[in-house]
Phi, psi and omega in degrees: 000128183290158180296153180280131187293130179238166173194178173204164176269119178252135186237148169209147181274120177279165182299342180276001182086356184271164181262119174259138177243154172213162169265137178232128183205171181245139169215125182062036173084355181249148178273134186242153177229126183242104176293144179244341182085211189267104177219164181287164174294324173302314177294323176299317183295319180290321172298324172300310176298326172296310185302313183298322178289326174298311179303311179298330181269358177089014183259139177279112180305335186288322180282334183275317189276291199197142173286004184272001173295130179259128171273125182262115182263111174284116181288164173280167176299327183290313179300313179299311181304317181297313180299312174307311176309309181305313190286322193254335188321305190294340185271349189259146172292157183305315178290331179291317181297318182296319189290305180303326180292311183303309181299319180291316183284320182284330193241298193284313185295327180297331183251319183268343193309315182271002182272142177286154180304324183281002173270339187279095186257172177299325178292322177291323173298307185305315177299319175291317177300318181298315181296322179294313183291324185269345182077016177277120182281136176263155177300137187236141176242140177276090178294355181266344191294147172081010178272158199290143166036049174071002177286139190252119186274016177290162178311130173095348167060034181284158175277164186300336182271358182268021182299142188218151179260162172318135168081000183254355186235000000 
């Protein structure tokens, strides 16, 4: 039996001081966002109810309502870290780069690497910290297995034999 369709009204205050609302819901396995603009909370809730009803009937609200619906592709932690690394590496001192790379590879990527950013909750981080503190191993996935010709997709793009500890590179 398929999951019950859910969604929410998201609000943010614009630079002009007005409250802008949008709908966030899932359709076809993807998270969607439908901007509504400046509408009342009641109008947004009514629109959400109609959208959820469409989703439950198997109708794509993007095709019914507006072409402004955006499919949000949430990156994994590894994808985000890779992009962050490419944008910030040149700004970091050599020892800081080595330290960050070591922390990512030794600690974070093994646990969070394959998780989408929206799956990393406070509870998940707390669970990870508790496991590190207590020495209780969490299941880990080798997200680097199967990559082409020894090329390592880790931040910095090094080969598998080039691992280094903080302060050595």
